[in-house]
N, C-alpha and C positions, 0 to 999 in steps of 0.2 A: 591280382582277387580288390575288384572294387570295393573299396569299404563306405559306409553309408553312418548316416546319423541320424536318430529321430528324436524329437523333442514334442512333448503330447500338452496341451493346454486344456484344462477342465475337465469334466468327469470323469466317473471311472469307465462309463463306457467305451470311451475317449483311450481311456489307457486299455482297457482290452482290443479295440480299434487299432491302434498301434502296435500291438505285440502280432496281432494277425500280420500285419505288413513287414512289421522284424523278420518273421518267420520264412514267410514269404521268400525274400531276398535273400534271407541265411542258407533257404533251403536250392538257390539259383547260384549257391558258392560265395555273395557279397557274406563280408566282414560286419561285424557292428563294431562301432567304437562311441568312448564316451566326450569326445569334444571334436567340433564342429569341423576346426582350422584341418584338422587330421583326414577328413572325409573324401568320398568323392561324390555322394549322394547329398544334400542335404533337407530332410525333409518335415517341416510344421506342421503337427494336429493340431487344428484349430475348435475354438467354441466361440459362440455367438449368443450366447445368455446373458451374458454381459459386457457392455461395452469396454471396462480394464483388459480383460482378454482378449480382448478383438485387438488392443491400442497393444497389449506385450507383444502381443504376435505380427504386427505388422511392426513394433518399434524391432522385434530380434531379427525379421527379415531383412530392415532395410540396414544395420547395424551388419549383415552378411554379406554384405554388397561390398565389402571392400575386400573381400578372397578374392574375386575376380580376375584381380590384375595380375594377384602371384598361379591362380589358380583356375584358369578361366575354365578348363573342362569340368568344373564339379556343375553336377545337376540341383539346382533350387525347384523345392516346391512345395507349396501348401496342400494339404487332403484338410476334408472334415466340414464341419457345422461352418467356419465362415467363408470355406473356398464353396460351399454349396451356394451359400446366399451371396457371396458376390460374384463367381464365377468371372468372365472375361475378364469384367473391370482391371482385377487384381494384377493382371498381364500392362494394365496402361500407367498403375503409378508403380510399379518396381519395376526397372528395365530390365536384371536378372534374373526375374522368375520365369521359369520352366514349364513348370506343371500345375495346372489346378484339378484337384482331384475330388469330388461328392460325395456324400455318407452312402450312397449304395455301391460306391466303385473301388473299396478298400482289396478289395481281391484282385482289380485290373492292374492296380501300383506296381508290380512287378513287373507287369509286361513293358509298360509305357516307362520307368525307368529305364531297362533292358535296351530300349528303344533309343530315350535320348544320349544317354552313357554311348552308345556304338554310334549315334549320329556326331556327337561332340568330335567323340575320337577321330573320326575317319575326317573330320573339316580340319581338326589341327596340324592333323598327318598332310591332308592336303596343301596345308595353307605352312608347311614349312618352310620353301623359298620364299617366302613374301611376312611380312609385316601384317599383324590385325590390325587396325588402328578402329576398327567399331567393331561395340560388341553385341551390333543386329548379325555378325558377320555369323556367332555361335550360337545368336536363337532359334531354337527348334523349339518352340511351344505348343502344349499339349492343355488343353482343357474338358472336362469330361463331367458334366453336372446333370446330366439326366437320370432318368428311372429306368430301372431296371428291374423288369417281372422278375420276383423269385428271387430278390436277394436278399431274403432273412436269412434263404438257405446258404449263403454264403460265409455267414459269422461263426464260424466254428474251427477248431484248431488250433492250437498254440504251442508251442515251446514253452518250455521248463526251467528254470534252474534248477540243478541239484539238489536235491531233498526239500523240494519245494512244496510247503505244506498246504497254500491254497491258491485258489483259480476263480476268474470271475467267467460266467460261462451267458453270453447274451441268447435269449430266449425270441428277442422279436426287434424289430425297428417301429421307425413312426411314432405319431401321438394323435390323435383325433380329437383332444377336450379343446383347443384351442382359447387357453388364459387369454385375455387382452395382453397380457406383460410379455407373455412370451414367445421367439421366434421356432420353438422346435419343431412345430409341425411343419413349417415353409422348409425349414436346412434336413430334415429326418423324415419330412415326409408321413403319408397317411400308416395308421397300425399291419402288423402285418407279423405273423405269428410262426415260427416255428414247430413241427413237430413234437410230439412225446418224444416218441420214439428214437429220433436226433438227438433230441438230448439227454436223454436217457444215456446214448450211444457215447455220448461226446466223454459224460460225466463220470462212465463205466472208464472209457479209457482214460481220464485223468484220474481215477482211484487207484487204476494198476500200477500208474507211475508213482506215487507216492500219495500222491495229495488227500487230506484229510478232511477239508471243510473247502465248501464250494460257493460261491455268491450266484445268485440267478439275477439277471439284468436285464433293465427293462424301461421304458420313456416314463410308463406306467405299467408295471413290472404283474402288481394284481389283475389288471382288464386282460392279461394274454387271454389270448387263442378265443375272446369272447366272437367274433366273426366267425371263425373258422373250426370251432370243436363245436359240441353237444355240451351244454350240460346236464350230470345223472344224478336220475329223481332216488334218494335210497333213505332208508329208514334208521332214524338215527338212533340210540338207547344211551339216555343218562341214568346211571344208578347214582342218586344223588346221597352219600350215607350219611351225609349231616345233616339232612331232612327230613325229619321225624311226622308220620303220619300214620294213624292209628295204632301207631307203636311200632311200625316197621319200615323201615326202607324203601324211601318212594322211588319207585321206577319208572320213568317220563320217557316215552316213544312218541316222535314226532318225523314227518315226514318232510324236506328238503334237499332240494337239487343241488348238486358240486357241480362247483365252479370248474370251467377247464385248468384255471392255475390250481385250486387245492388238487385237481386228479395228478398234477407234474408234481405237487406239492408228494403227496404220496409218492410217486413212481421213481420219485429220485430219492429218497427217506427210504427205501424200501432197497437201494441199492448196498451190499454187503462193502465193507469196509469204507465206506463215506462216514465220520463222525458226528461233522455240525453238516447244515443249511442252511442259508441267510438267502433276504433276498431286498432290490432295492431299487428303487424308490416307488412305494404305491402311490394311491389316492385315497382321499378316504369314503370317496365313494363306491370305492371297490370293494371296501372293506365288510365283507358281508360276514353271518352267521357260520359260514362253513369255513372261512377264512380263520375267526378268532377262536373257534373250535378246532383248528385243526393245532393251536399253539397249546391246548390241552392234551392230545393226543397224539401228538408227532412227536419225542425224545430226542430227535436229532435236531429239530428245529430249533435254531437258536435263537435264546432270552432279549432279543434285542429290534428294534421293528423304530421305524422310520418314518415318518411320520408326517409330513409336510402340513403345517397349517397356517401360512403366509400370512394374515391379518389374525386380532381378536379382535374384529367389527362387522359384525353382518354387512352396514353397508359399500364397506369395503370389497369383502369378500366377492359380492354380485356385483360388486365393477370390475373385476379381477374376473369376472364370471367363473369360480369356483362356486359349484353349486351344491354345499353346503352349509349349514350354520355352523358357530360357535359351539351351542346348545347341541349339536348333535356330533361336534367335533372331540367334546368333550365326554360329553357319553359314551363315543366308541374308545375315548381312553382309559375311563374307567371300563370298559366290558374287556378291554386287553387285561391289564392288571389283574381282573378278577380270573380270566382263562388261564394266565401261567404268575402266580404271586413272583414278586422282583424283577421282574422282567425290566428291560430299560428302553425308555421312548425317548428319540432324541427328532428333532424338527430341522425347518426349513421356513426362516419369517423374512417378509418385503418391508421394508419401513419407508416413508416416503412415496407412498403408491399416488396418483394422481389427483388430488383431492383432499388427502388423509389430515384431517384437524388434528388439532393439540386432544381434542375428547377421543377423535379414533385411537389415535396411539396408547392413550390412556387406559384403552378397552385392553388392547394386546398386551402392554404389560401386566394389565391385571391380571389375566390369564395366564400369562409366562409365569409368575408367580406361584398362583394357585393351583397349574398341573403342574409344575416342581420338574423340570424337563433333564434327565440325565446332559445335555448337550445340547444344542444347536447350531447352523448355520444362520447368520442374521447381514443381509443384505441390502443395503441402499438401493433403492429403486433406479437401474436404468432404463432409458428410452430404447428401445427396438427399433427399427426402421419395417417400414410396413407390418407393424403390431397397434390396433385399436385403440392401445394404452397414452402408447408417441404421439398422438392427435388431440389428446384430452386436456381440455380447461384446468386450470390451477392447478399448474404442475410445481411440486414441492421444491422450493429454494434447496440448494445442494447442502449450505452450512446448514438447518434444519435437520436435512437428512441423515447429515454425518456427526450431528447431537443426538439424533435418538438412536441412530445406531449404535454409539458409545453408551448410552445411556441402559438401552436392553442388554448389551454382550455386558457391562455388568453385575445386572439381573442374571444373565445365565450363568456366567461365570463360577458368581455365588452359589446358584443351584447347582450346578457341577462339581464345585469344591465339599458339598456337602453330601453329595450322592457317591461319592469318593470314599468320605471320612468315614461311612458307615460299612465300610468296608477293613477297613484299619481291624484287624484281630482276627479276622475270620482265614478259610481257607476259599480260594476260588479256584476252576479249573482253567488251565494255563494251553492253549497249542501254541510252540514256540515256533516262531516264525523265521528267526534272524538274530545277528547284532542289531544292538541299539543302534538308531541315527546319531542319538549324541554321544554314543560311549562306545567304539567298538568291545572294548575291554567285556559290556555287558552283553546281556541276550535280554530279547522282548519277544511276546506272544500278548496275542490277545485272550481276555476271559468269555465266557462266552456270551454274557452284558457286551461284547465289543470293547472292555475297557483296554488302554496299551499294560501291561504289566512290564514292569523291567526286574532281573536279579542276576546276580551276578556267576559268570560262566565259569562255572566248578569244571564241566562236564560238556560235550559238545550232545545236547538237547535238542537242536533244530530239527520241526518236522515229528517231534512227542506232543505228547499231551501228557499232563500228572499237575499235581494238585502242587499251590503256592500258599504259601502263610503272611498275608500282609502284614506290611512293618509298618509304612507310615505310605500315605497320598501327598502330592505334589504335583499342584495346579493339574493338566486332563491324566496324570498318570501314578499306577498304584508302583511301590516296591517294596518285595520282599522275598523269601527264601523257599525253594522248591524242597516238597517233601516227598522222599522216596517210598 
C-alpha cells in the first residue's frame, strides 16, 4: 500500500483543497502518514499570496531532495497557487520534482500520482540489473495548470475524523476584483460558483456524519453567485419594538433584493441538525443590507465577521484598487454591530504598501484604535510578480515595514486582550473540537464569536455544544469550566 504525505501552506481554502486530495488518495488505497520520510508520495500544497509562503515551500521541497538517493521511487509534487503561477519553470529549479498541479485540477491529482508511482516502480524494476547513475532516469514529470470548465463543481466531498465537529465547504472558485497587490485572480482564475442545491446536499451529508458547524469558503465569499444566479425581490417587514410612533410600535416594510449569497445562507441555515454557520472571507462591497439583516434573523449564523480592511488611508485604498472608503468601512462595522450586538469583528491589514507615508500609516493606526477589532492579521506588503503594485514607485523599505508591522500588532494585541477580558465572569456557548494543541490533557473549542476556549478534559465532550464559565483570559485564549 503506497503511503503519502501532504503539507499545506496558506489559507483555509488550501486546507480544504488538501483534504480533498487526501480523501481521493485514501479512496484508492493510499495510506496517509505524518512524516515525509515514511512516504512514497510527498505533496506540498502551496500559497502565492506572500513571498514568505513561497520561499517556505521552495525551501521545504529543496530539503526533500535528500530523500532521493535513499528512496528514488518517491514521487514529489507541488500543488496549488504557486504551482499555478510558476508552472513548468518549477521543474527547472528543482531536479527531483515530478508533479506540478494548479488550482483547478485538485480532482486529477490522484490519477497523476497513480501514474507516476507505477512508472517509477516499473523503471526501478527494469533497472534492477544495472546502476541508476542519473536522476533523469526516474523523472517522469507532469504539469497541469490549464483552466478547466466546471472545476468549481469538483470542490466537494471530504474525509472526516471521528467525531469531527466542524467542516469547511468551498462554495466558489476564483476572484474578479483584481486588487493591485494580489496574485489570486491569476492563480485561482475568474469567479465560478457551485449551485445552492450542490452545496446544501454536501452540508446535509456532513451534518448526517456528525458535523455541527460549517464554514462556507470563497475567495470573496459574499459575492457568491452574482454572475450565475439571480437576486430575489422580497418585501421585508421590520417590527421596531423600541421605536414608538404615535404611541404604537412602528412596523416598517420595504422591498429589496436578496442576493444569491444570502439565499445560500438561508438554505444552509434551514438544514436540521446544523447548529452553527460561518463564512470567510467577505469583501466590504459585498456587504449589502440583506446580508447585514441576515445576522439579525438567522440564529445559526455565528456572531463573527472577518472583514478585511487592508488600509486606513483612502489614498492607499484607491491605489490598492479597493473600491470603498474608510468612512464607508467604519459605517459598515457600525451597522454589523447594531444588527447583532456582541458580534466579533476581525480583519486583515497590509502595512508598507508602495507609497504608504507616515501619515497614511497613522490613519490606519488611528482607525484600528477607534474600531477596536477582536483580532487582526497584519501583513507586511510583499511584492507579487505580475501584479500592478510590484512595479509601483515608492516601494517602502523593509525595515520600515517591519517597524509598522510590530507597532500595529501591539495595538491589535491590546484590543484582543480587552475583548477577551470582557468575557471573564460570563458564560459562553462552546462547541468542543478536540484536545488543546498546547496541552493534550485539556480540551478546546470555539465560542460563537470564534474565540478559542480551553477547559479541563473531565469527560469526552468532543463534538458537543455546552456552556463554559470563563474564569480567565490569557493572550488569545479563554479558560474556564464547563457547565452541565
